[in-house]
N, C-alpha and C positions, 0 to 999 in steps of 0.2 A: 587186845591189840586194835587199835583204831583203823576204820575205814583207811584214813589218808593211808597209815602203815602197808594194808594188807594191797590196796591199789600199787604201792613204790613195787612188792616186794613181787606182783603181777608183771608191771612193768618189765623188772630187771630179769623174771625168768624171760619173757618176750626177747628182750634183747640179747639175751645170751644163747637163747635157740638160733637166734636167725646169725651170730656170729660164729656160731659154732655147729651150723645148720652142717655143711659142706662133712666134718669130721663125723657127725653124729648119722647121717646117712651112710657114709662108706662104713664104718662099722657096724651098722646095722643091719645094711642092705647088701652088701658090697663084701668081695676077699679081695684082698691084699696080693697083687700078680707081680709087682713092679714091671708092667708092660708100659710101656708112653709110646704109642701108636705114632707113625708118621704117616707124611701124607705121601696117598699111594694112589690107587684107583678104584675101581670095580668090576667084581667079578658074578656074572652069573652062570649058575650049574643047572643043566636041564633035570626036571625030574620023571621028564614023559608025562604020558596023559596019567592026569590023575582024578580020583572018583569026589565028586560034590559031597560033603560033610557037614556036619550042623553042629554048630558052635551057640552057645550063651555068652554074649561081649556087652558091656556096657548096659548090659537087663534085655537086652534085645534077642531072642532069637534070630539067626541067621546060618544061610548056606556058604559056605566057602568051597573055594578048588586051588590048591597051590598051582603055580604055575612055576617057578624056578627059584632054586636056593640062592639067593642073592648076600654081595659082602660089599662092603665100602668104607675104604679108609678115608676122609677126608675133614676139613676144615666146616665146622657148622657157623651157617653165617644166619639164620633164624630159627625160632622157637616160636610158636604160635598155637597156646591150646586153645580146644575148641568146647570142652565141656566142661560141666559147672551150672549152675542154675544163670550167672550173667550172661557168660558166654555165649549160652546155648539161646539165651533170648537175642542177645547182640547179631549172631550172626544166622538166626534160623527166620526170624521176625514172624514167629510162631505156624512156619514151615516145616509140616512133619517128617516128611522126606530126610532135610537138615538136620531134624533132634536125632533123627535115625544114623545118618552119615557121623555127626557129632558124637554121638554115645561110642560107637564104636571105633571109630578112625580119631579117636581123641586128641591128637596134638600131631602137627604138621612139625617137622622137622626138616630143614633146608639143608643140604651140607654140598660143598665143592671140592672139587678134586683136580688131580693134575697141575697143569702149570697156570689154570685161574687161582689156586688155590697157594701158591708162593707166597712167604712170607713178604715180598717186596712188590708184592702184586695186588694181593684181596682188597687191602684198605683205596687202592683207589677207584671200588667199585660200590655204588652204594647202592643197597639191598632193602626192600620193603616186602610188607607181604599183607594181604588182604585178601578174605575172600574164598579162603586156602588158595590162593595161587601166589608165588613168588614174583617179582618183579624186580627190575634191578637197571640202571642207569651208570654213566661215568662222562668223563671231560675228555673230550677226544687230545686233548695237550696233553693230557696223563697219560696215553697213549696204554692202557694196560690188555695183556692179554685175558678175551673174552670168549671161551670155547664152550659154546650149547651144552654138547655133551657132556661137559665136566660141571653142570650146572642142573641140580636136583632137586623137584620140592618132593618130600616124603610126606604121603598122609599115612601118620603109624599109628599101627596098632599096638600097644606094649603085651608082650606076652604074658608078663609076670607084676609084681608090684617093685618087684625090685629094679627089674626096667623103665617103669615108670617115675622111681626116685631119678636115677639115674640121669634121666632126661630133665627134670626138674633142678636139675646142678649144672646141667650144662651150660656154657653161654655164649654166645657171639664170639668167635676166634677158635674156642678150642678145638682140638684135632681128636678124634675119638674114630674108633672101630667100630662096626654098626655088622651086627649078623642074623638072617635069620631067613625070611622066604617072602616073595612079589605072590599077590591072592586076587583071584579073583571074587566079589563075595556079593549078595543081594539076601533082599529084605524076604520075610516069609508072614504070611496071614495077610494082614491089611496090608502088609508093604511089600507085597510078592512083586509088586510096579518097580521097584527100584534094587537096580542093577548098577555095579561101577565095575567097570573091565581096569586092569594096570598095565604099566608100561611094562614090557618085560625083555626089554634091551637097551642100549645105550642110544641119547637123544630122539629117541621113540618121538612121536608128534600125532596130536588130535587130528583124526581123518575126518570128524565131522562136528561140528556144533555139540557140546557136550555137559546139560544143567550151567549154562549160562558162559562158559567158554568158547574157543572160536576154533575155526580151521587152524591149524598150523601152530597153536600153542601146545607147549611142552606138552606130555602125557605125564601125570603123576606117579610116583608106583605106588600101589598099596602094602605098605610094605608093617610084616606082621614080626616085630622085633624080640628074637630071642636072648641075645648076647649086647653089653656095651663095654668096651674097655676105655679106659680114658684115666688120666692124672695116676697112675698106679693101680688100679683099681678094678677088679670086673664086675659086673652086675648081670645075673641072668635068672 
């Protein structure tokens, strides 16, 4: 077989993978459930005072404290991966703390729910994402419903490879159900100065400037995701 034939086979295999990526991921990483989530809301369940625990995530030893069980059924409007060689370089600019953050909370998943996420409403709003923050704007003549407490930027910590693969399949506009926990976490060793608090209620705002943020900006959820349902499949 010639080099040209080998090249054609490789190209065909790559094309076939991307054309069937969804089916492959669903078959390998998901479970067929027949569940197609609808746009709903979010739910926090109190867990009481939880102890700090140890974990190794993304190659880093951290301590974490579960705050509340959290569920949301809504529309995905942005997905931004933070880990990997290029993304880490692009986002961190060699900042060690940001490298830790990107490795642990490896992807931001921005979700809207309620009236803001309605079929005839969400397309009137332009969403963008940069430096782990979600931004949005709209034309006033379109007059969309924009409820701040229905717009959430989640810094997601995938609990399993299956959950990570599910996120890789999601696209803006998809409706999905997410379940897991919101948690505080902090670094250890040379990173013991790095500590992140999570939002624990709807519409929570920053009370102070935090890692480049601004007072009054929406406080993000540190969301440890254990289950995702969409498109008739469950990933957990």
